[in-house]
C-alpha positions in Angstrom: 0.1 -0.2 -0.1 2.6 2.4 0.6 4.5 1.8 -2.4 1.1 2.7 -4.5 0.8 5.9 -2.6 4.2 7.2 -3.4 4.4 6.1 -6.9 8.2 5.2 -6.5 9.9 2.1 -5.8 13.8 2.0 -4.2 15.8 -0.9 -5.4 19.2 -1.3 -3.0 22.0 -0.6 -4.8 20.7 1.7 -7.8 20.9 5.3 -8.1 17.6 7.3 -8.8 17.8 9.7 -12.1 19.2 13.0 -12.1 20.9 12.6 -8.7 24.5 11.9 -7.4 24.9 8.8 -5.6 28.4 9.8 -4.5 29.6 9.9 -0.8 30.1 13.6 0.7 33.4 14.8 -0.1 34.3 12.3 -2.9 35.4 13.7 -6.4 35.0 12.5 -9.9 38.0 11.1 -12.0 37.0 10.9 -15.6 39.6 12.1 -18.6 42.8 11.7 -16.5 44.2 9.5 -18.7 43.8 11.8 -21.9 47.0 13.7 -20.7 49.1 10.8 -20.5 47.6 9.8 -24.1 48.6 13.1 -25.6 52.0 13.2 -24.1 52.5 9.8 -25.9 51.1 11.2 -28.9 53.4 14.0 -29.2 56.1 11.8 -28.2 55.2 9.3 -31.1 54.9 11.9 -33.6 58.4 13.6 -32.4 59.8 10.1 -33.0 57.8 9.5 -36.3 59.5 13.0 -37.7 62.9 12.2 -36.2 62.8 8.5 -37.9 61.6 10.1 -41.2 64.6 12.7 -41.4 66.8 10.3 -40.6 65.7 7.9 -43.4 65.4 10.6 -45.8 68.6 11.8 -44.9 70.5 8.4 -44.9 68.3 7.9 -48.6 69.8 11.1 -49.6 73.7 10.3 -48.9 73.3 6.9 -50.1 72.1 8.6 -53.6 74.3 11.3 -53.8 77.4 8.4 -53.1 75.9 6.3 -56.1 75.5 9.5 -58.2 79.2 10.6 -57.7 80.8 6.8 -58.6 78.5 7.3 -61.7 79.5 10.6 -62.4 83.3 9.8 -61.9 82.9 6.7 -63.6 81.6 8.2 -66.8 84.4 10.7 -67.0 87.0 8.4 -66.5 85.2 5.9 -69.4 84.9 8.9 -71.4 88.9 10.2 -70.9 89.8 6.6 -71.5 87.8 6.2 -74.9 90.1 9.4 -75.6 93.3 7.7 -75.2 91.9 4.6 -77.0 90.5 6.9 -79.8 94.3 8.7 -80.1 95.6 5.0 -80.2 93.4 3.7 -82.6 94.5 6.8 -84.9 97.9 6.8 -84.3 98.0 3.4 -85.7 95.8 4.4 -88.5 98.6 7.0 -89.3 101.2 4.0 -89.1 99.2 2.1 -91.6 98.9 5.2 -93.7 102.6 5.2 -93.6 103.1 1.9 -94.4 100.8 1.7 -97.5 102.7 4.8 -98.8 105.9 2.9 -98.3 104.4 -0.3 -100.4 103.1 2.4 -103.1 106.7 3.4 -103.6 108.1 0.1 -103.4 105.4 -0.9 -106.3 106.3 2.1 -108.2 110.1 1.2 -108.2 109.2 -2.2 -108.8 107.3 -1.2 -112.0 109.9 0.9 -113.4 112.3 -1.8 -112.8 110.1 -4.6 -114.7 109.6 -2.0 -117.5 113.5 -1.7 -117.8 114.2 -5.3 -117.3 111.6 -6.3 -120.0 113.2 -3.3 -122.3 116.7 -4.4 -121.9 116.5 -8.5 -121.2 116.9 -9.3 -124.7 119.8 -7.1 -125.2 121.9 -8.4 -122.5 121.0 -12.2 -123.3 120.5 -12.4 -127.0 120.3 -15.9 -126.8 116.9 -16.3 -125.2 115.4 -14.6 -128.7 116.3 -18.2 -130.0 112.7 -19.2 -130.8 113.7 -22.9 -130.3 114.8 -22.6 -126.5 118.2 -23.8 -126.9 120.0 -20.5 -126.4 118.3 -20.2 -123.4 119.0 -23.8 -122.3 122.5 -22.8 -123.1 122.3 -19.8 -120.7 120.9 -21.9 -117.8 124.0 -23.5 -118.0 126.6 -21.0 -118.0 125.0 -17.7 -117.0 122.0 -17.8 -114.8 120.1 -21.0 -114.2 117.0 -23.0 -115.5 114.2 -20.9 -113.7 115.8 -17.4 -114.8 116.3 -19.4 -118.4 112.5 -20.4 -118.4 112.0 -16.5 -117.4 114.1 -15.0 -120.2 112.7 -17.2 -123.2 109.4 -16.2 -122.0 109.8 -12.7 -121.6 111.7 -12.3 -124.7 109.5 -14.4 -126.9 106.0 -13.2 -125.7 105.3 -11.0 -122.9 108.3 -8.3 -123.2 106.3 -5.7 -124.4 102.8 -6.3 -122.5 104.8 -6.1 -119.3 106.7 -3.1 -120.5 102.9 -1.3 -121.0 101.5 -2.8 -117.9 104.5 -1.5 -115.5 104.2 2.1 -117.3 101.0 2.4 -115.8 101.4 1.2 -112.0 103.7 4.6 -111.1 100.6 7.1 -112.1 97.9 4.7 -110.2 100.2 3.9 -106.9 100.7 7.9 -106.6 97.0 8.6 -106.6 96.7 6.3 -103.7 98.9 8.7 -101.8 96.9 11.4 -102.6 94.5 9.3 -101.2 96.4 8.5 -98.1 97.3 12.3 -97.5 93.9 13.2 -97.4 93.0 10.5 -94.5 96.0 11.4 -92.9 95.0 15.4 -93.0 91.5 14.0 -91.3 93.1 12.0 -88.8 95.5 15.0 -87.3 92.8 17.3 -87.4 90.4 15.0 -85.1 93.5 14.5 -82.9 94.2 18.4 -82.9 90.0 18.9 -82.1 90.3 16.3 -79.3 93.4 18.3 -77.6 92.7 21.5 -78.1 93.0 23.5 -74.9 89.5 23.2 -73.4 87.6 21.3 -75.8 87.8 17.9 -74.2 87.5 19.0 -70.8 84.4 21.0 -71.7 82.9 18.0 -73.2 83.5 16.1 -70.4 81.8 18.7 -67.9 78.7 18.5 -69.8 78.7 14.7 -69.8 78.8 14.7 -65.7 76.3 17.0 -65.1 73.7 15.1 -67.6 75.0 11.6 -65.8 73.8 13.5 -62.6 70.6 15.1 -64.1 69.8 11.5 -65.1 70.2 10.1 -61.3 68.1 12.8 -59.9 65.3 13.1 -62.8 62.3 14.8 -61.3 64.0 15.1 -57.7 65.1 18.3 -57.4 68.3 19.7 -58.5 72.2 18.6 -58.1 75.5 20.3 -59.3 78.8 18.9 -60.3 82.4 19.8 -60.3 85.8 18.3 -60.4 87.9 18.3 -57.6 90.4 21.0 -57.4 88.6 23.2 -60.0 89.8 26.8 -59.9 92.7 28.4 -61.8 94.4 25.1 -62.8 91.3 23.6 -63.8 90.9 20.0 -64.0 92.8 18.2 -61.4 94.0 14.9 -63.5 96.1 16.8 -65.6 94.5 15.7 -68.8 96.3 18.6 -70.9 99.7 17.6 -69.5 99.2 13.6 -69.7 99.8 13.5 -73.4 101.9 16.0 -75.9 101.8 16.6 -79.4 105.1 15.5 -81.4 106.4 17.4 -84.4 109.4 18.5 -86.2 112.1 16.4 -84.7 110.2 15.2 -82.1 108.7 12.3 -84.1 111.3 9.7 -83.8 108.5 7.7 -81.8 106.5 7.2 -84.9 109.2 6.7 -86.8 110.6 3.8 -85.3 107.0 1.9 -85.1 106.6 2.9 -89.0 109.7 1.3 -89.9 108.8 -1.9 -87.6 105.2 -2.1 -89.2 106.4 -1.4 -93.1 109.4 -4.0 -92.4 106.9 -6.6 -91.5 105.9 -6.6 -95.5 108.7 -8.5 -96.6 108.2 -6.9 -100.5 108.9 -3.6 -98.8 112.1 -4.6 -96.2 114.1 -6.4 -99.0 113.9 -7.5 -102.4 116.6 -10.0 -103.5 117.2 -12.9 -105.5 120.0 -14.6 -106.9 119.9 -17.2 -110.1 123.1 -18.7 -110.4 124.4 -21.2 -113.4 124.6 -24.7 -113.2 128.1 -24.9 -114.3 131.3 -22.6 -113.7 132.9 -20.0 -115.9 134.8 -22.3 -118.7 137.6 -19.6 -118.9 138.2 -19.6 -115.2 138.3 -23.1 -114.9 141.5 -23.0 -117.1 143.3 -21.0 -114.4 142.2 -23.4 -111.6 139.4 -21.0 -110.2 135.7 -22.0 -109.8 133.5 -19.0 -110.8 130.0 -19.2 -111.2 128.3 -16.4 -113.3 124.9 -15.1 -111.8 121.8 -12.8 -112.2 121.7 -10.9 -109.2 118.6 -8.8 -107.8 118.4 -6.1 -105.3 116.0 -4.0 -103.9 114.2 -2.1 -101.1 112.8 0.4 -99.6 113.5 2.5 -96.6 112.2 5.8 -94.6 115.0 8.5 -95.0 114.9 11.1 -92.2 111.3 11.9 -91.1 110.0 13.2 -94.4 111.2 10.5 -97.3 110.6 7.6 -98.1 112.7 6.0 -101.4 113.0 2.6 -102.7 115.0 1.0 -105.5 115.0 -2.1 -107.3 118.1 -3.4 -109.6 119.1 -6.3 -111.4 122.4 -7.0 -112.8 124.4 -10.0 -114.3 127.8 -10.6 -113.1 130.0 -12.1 -115.7 133.3 -13.8 -114.7 136.1 -13.2 -117.2 139.6 -13.9 -117.9 141.5 -11.2 -117.4 145.5 -10.5 -118.4 147.7 -8.0 -116.4 148.5 -4.9 -118.4 151.9 -5.0 -117.3 152.5 -8.6 -116.1 150.7 -10.7 -118.1 149.4 -13.2 -115.5 145.7 -14.3 -116.1 143.4 -13.8 -113.1 139.6 -14.1 -112.8 137.6 -11.1 -112.7 133.6 -10.0 -112.2 131.8 -7.4 -114.3 128.6 -5.9 -114.0 126.0 -5.5 -117.0 122.6 -3.5 -115.7 119.4 -5.4 -116.9 116.9 -3.7 -115.0 116.7 -0.5 -112.5 114.3 1.7 -111.1 113.8 4.0 -108.2 110.9 5.8 -106.4 110.8 8.9 -104.0 108.1 10.4 -102.2 108.9 13.5 -99.9 107.3 17.0 -99.9 108.0 19.6 -102.5 111.9 20.7 -102.1 112.4 18.5 -99.1 114.5 15.7 -100.2 116.6 13.9 -97.6 120.2 13.2 -98.0 120.0 9.2 -98.8 123.2 8.4 -99.4 123.5 6.2 -96.2 120.2 4.1 -97.1 120.7 0.5 -97.4 117.8 0.0 -100.1 118.2 -4.0 -99.9 122.0 -3.6 -100.8 121.0 -2.6 -104.4 123.6 0.7 -104.5 126.4 -1.8 -102.8 125.9 -5.3 -104.6 125.0 -3.3 -108.2 126.6 -0.5 -108.4 126.4 0.2 -112.2 122.7 -0.7 -112.2 122.5 1.3 -109.3 123.7 4.7 -111.1 121.2 4.2 -114.0 118.3 4.3 -112.0 116.7 7.5 -112.5 114.8 8.6 -109.6 111.2 9.4 -110.2 109.7 11.9 -107.3 106.2 12.7 -105.7 105.6 15.5 -104.0 102.2 15.1 -102.6 103.6 13.4 -99.8 104.0 15.6 -96.8 106.0 13.4 -94.3 105.5 11.4 -91.3 102.6 13.0 -89.4 102.5 15.0 -86.4 100.8 12.7 -83.5 99.7 12.6 -80.1 101.4 10.5 -77.4 101.8 10.2 -73.5 104.2 12.7 -72.2 107.8 11.8 -71.9 107.8 12.0 -68.2 104.8 9.5 -68.0 106.4 7.0 -70.8 109.3 6.6 -68.7 107.0 5.2 -65.9 106.1 1.3 -65.9 102.5 2.3 -65.1 101.2 5.5 -66.2 97.9 6.1 -65.1 95.5 9.2 -65.2 93.2 10.0 -61.7 90.2 12.3 -61.7 88.1 12.9 -59.1 84.6 14.3 -59.3 82.2 16.3 -56.6 78.4 15.8 -56.5 76.9 18.9 -54.4 73.1 19.1 -53.3 71.9 22.1 -51.5 70.1 21.8 -48.5 67.0 22.6 -49.6 66.7 20.2 -52.4 66.9 17.2 -49.7 63.7 15.7 -49.3 63.5 16.2 -45.6 60.6 17.4 -43.3 62.7 20.7 -43.5 63.0 20.6 -47.6 61.6 19.0 -50.4 59.6 16.3 -48.6 58.3 13.9 -50.5 55.4 13.3 -48.3 54.4 16.6 -47.6 56.5 18.9 -49.6 54.7 22.5 -48.0 55.6 21.4 -44.6 58.6 23.3 -42.4 59.1 21.6 -39.3 62.4 23.7 -37.9 62.6 22.2 -34.9 64.0 19.1 -37.0 66.1 21.1 -39.2 68.5 18.9 -41.5 72.0 20.0 -40.1 74.7 19.8 -43.4 78.1 21.1 -43.5 78.4 24.4 -45.4 74.5 24.1 -45.8 74.7 21.6 -48.9 75.7 17.5 -48.9 78.3 16.3 -50.9 80.1 13.1 -52.2 83.5 12.9 -54.2 84.5 9.8 -56.2 87.5 9.1 -57.9 88.0 7.2 -61.2 91.6 5.8 -62.2 92.4 5.5 -66.0 95.0 3.1 -66.5 96.9 0.7 -69.2 96.5 -3.1 -69.3 96.3 -5.2 -72.0 93.2 -7.7 -71.4 93.8 -11.3 -70.7 92.2 -12.5 -74.0 93.7 -10.4 -76.2 96.7 -11.2 -78.5 100.2 -11.3 -77.0 102.4 -8.6 -77.6 105.0 -10.7 -79.7 107.1 -7.2 -79.9 107.7 -6.8 -76.1 108.1 -10.6 -75.8 111.2 -10.5 -78.3 112.4 -7.8 -76.5 111.9 -10.0 -73.4 109.5 -7.3 -72.1 106.2 -9.4 -71.9 104.3 -6.8 -70.0 103.5 -4.1 -72.3 103.8 -0.7 -70.8 101.4 2.4 -71.6 101.2 4.1 -74.5 99.0 5.5 -77.1 99.7 3.0 -80.2 97.5 0.7 -78.5 93.8 0.9 -77.5 94.2 -0.8 -73.8 92.9 1.9 -72.0 90.6 1.2 -69.1 88.9 2.5 -65.9 88.2 1.9 -62.3 87.1 3.8 -59.2 89.6 4.0 -56.4 89.9 5.3 -53.1 91.5 8.9 -53.2 92.2 10.5 -49.7 93.3 13.6 -51.3 89.8 13.8 -52.8 88.6 13.4 -49.7 90.2 15.7 -47.8 89.6 18.5 -50.4 86.0 18.0 -49.8 86.3 18.2 -46.5 87.7 21.4 -46.7 85.3 22.5 -49.9 82.6 21.9 -46.9 84.5 23.8 -43.9 84.2 20.6 -42.1 86.9 18.4 -40.6 86.6 14.8 -41.5 87.2 12.4 -38.3 
């Protein structure tokens, strides 16, 4: 009844609505963990930004080091290729000189062949016997069976044709020399351009920047400069690594040209002897054995630095019985009858060298009469040995000449992908409290490339070096075996620290 009267029922342990059931003096505790949570959130965010910055800086540094390596290696490859270009062009110049030597030899030989065909029947009239018995007798007492067959065929059939063909060869050979000279001019021009002051350095600088820009495509800017740039330019001494040899300094290429030309047996020495089958009867009568023979001599030489000279002669050396003028004691002597002769020179206009000491395959010494009959034809469309590029003499004296090149890659602090610069996450954020600290307000990396000479393992043996007991080939600009590799350079690293105003530990 009481419950119905008041309209409410109180349940023990349950507070009525809109009333506080707390005891007198007790305070509420809602929201105390929020402060701790906010503190942890701020600390976590700070750690997250610090971790982000650290990762971005590490990534930037790694990227910069890789870019520096790529820049230095690319510049080294360009330098190695430039030196190999010099080597290939020097070899081409040598090949051109060998071709000139061969054309001079061919012209001299053709002149000899022409006079030989014209004079053979006069010196050996027995070869005009159509039955062949005359040539057979000559083989017995004058020149041997092979020469007898050649003498018979030339006099009877081929003499006129050989003379006509031989007459056409010198002009054609001279035209080849003209073409060779054009090729030499193109090669010399290319070498001069490559080593013109500042040309190669400018090309290399452009390549370095292109490589760096390609590594940072779409990711800000980067600057490349050579280590040691300044008043002296590149630190690798490109301008002092090579030298242009002209005038009387062309001894090295002259030596190589002679060796190369002598590898052709026809150019080096053209000699042949044909002896009779039986000794001279007149000399046998005084108990002296002497055999008649035909003696052919010829060769081509480089005279000085600006002339090729070739000579070809052929003479019949006949033994005869001679009686003294005052004391009539017979003796067996020799006399020379010239058969064929030819001579060719190639030199610049008005620059004929003294060839009195030229060996010319022993032609002047062994066939002096025929040598005197040889009238030298002269080509003036030949310019002489070319100027060429080789290592500086101070380097050729070293066993292992090398070229070092250092490249420095710089990235300004405001280009870094960090929270205070160009963040890849939020580019507009500027949290100066987490500002990246880099020396000199820039991040930098340095790399060093070394250009060196080494014949590859699978390349052919250096036969010339082996012949001189020097199987290990020394560096030069006559073989294209220049290579590149990255090396550590303490001097370049110290240069980088000075550049940024920071001391390395």
